N, C-alpha and C positions, 0 to 999 in steps of 0.2 A: 601828668601822664597823657601822652598823645595816643589817640585811638588809631589802630592800624587801618588802612583803607581796605574796604571789602573787596574780595576777589570778584571779578565779573561773573564767574560761575556761581558763586554763592548768591549774588544778587539775582541772577537769572532763575535759580532754583528755589528761591525763597517762597514763592506762592505754592509750589509743589510740596516743599518740606512742611510748610504750615498746614496744608490740607491733609497730609498723612500723619502729622504729629511727629515728624522726624526733626532732629536738631543738628545744625552744623557744629563740628567740634574742631578745635585747632589741631593741626596735623601732629604736633608733638604730644597731644593728649589722647590720640586715637588708640582705641583698644582693638584687639584682634577681631572682635565681632563687628566693628564699625566698617563701613564701606568707604574706601578711599577712592576719590575720583581724580582722574588726570585731566589736565588742560594743556593742550599743545605739547604733549610729551612729558610734562612734569606734574608731580603730585600737587594738587591744588586745594583739595577740600576733603575733609572726612565727614561722614554723615552717620549719626547714631539713630537707628530705627527705634520706634517706640515699642513698648511691651504690648503684646496682644491683649492683655487684660484691659487696656485703655481704649481699645479699638471701638467698642460699642459706644462709649461715652463721646468719643470724637465724632462718630457718625450722628449721634443724636444732636450734638452741638451744631453740626453742619446742617441738619434738618431745620433747626431753629433759625439759623442764618438764612436758609433758603425761603423760609416762610416769614420774612421780614422781622425776625427777632421775637416773634410772638411765642409765648410758652406753648409747647405742643399740646398740652391739655386744653388750651383755649381754642384750638382749631375746630372747624366744623367737621361733620362726618366725612364729607368727600375729601377734605384736605387730609384728614387722618388716614383715609384709605390710600391716598397718594403717598403719604409718608411711609406707610407699610410697604407699598409697592417699591418705592425707592430704596428702602432699607433691605428688602428682599434681594433686589438687584445687586446690592453691594455686599451681600453675604451676611447680614446682621443676624440672621436666624440660625447660622451655623455655630455661633458663639454660645457656650453654655449659659443657660438662663436668659437667652436673647429675647424670647417671647415675653417672659415675665418683666424684664427690664423695659422693653418697649411699651408694654401695656401700662406700666406704672407711669412712664413719661407721658403717654397719651391720655392718661386718666380714664382708661377703659379696662375691662377684664381681659384675661388671657383668652377666654372664649371669643371675645370680640375680635381680637387680633387674628385668631385662627379663622374666624369667619371672613375677615378681610382677605386673608391669604387664599382661602378656598374660593372665594368669589373671583379673585384675580385668576386663579388657575382655571376656573370654569370659563372665564371670558377668553382665555388664551386658546382653549381647545375648540372654540367656535369658528 
């Protein structure tokens, strides 16, 4: 069985799709909720977006990658504060149980995460 060559659009979008947790889907398997992309006037690629329920897990995995693959619980305090700031900027705390999930990943209490968020808000208003 010969593998079909990858469409140039799929190759170009791969880093973006990986970052957001989306997956390319063959055009003949596309569902109505998938996004079909055109290339030079022709259907080229279907993209299936991830479920929102996985969003926070993807964000935490991205934070682990950004901090050299170290477990988030092993970061020092300033690094954990930076993680919280980055996650807030990406909307992680709008997800239900976001604070609790992040606190568990960082190995701190919910109270600590709220303190990091409050500290950040205080520094923004200065």
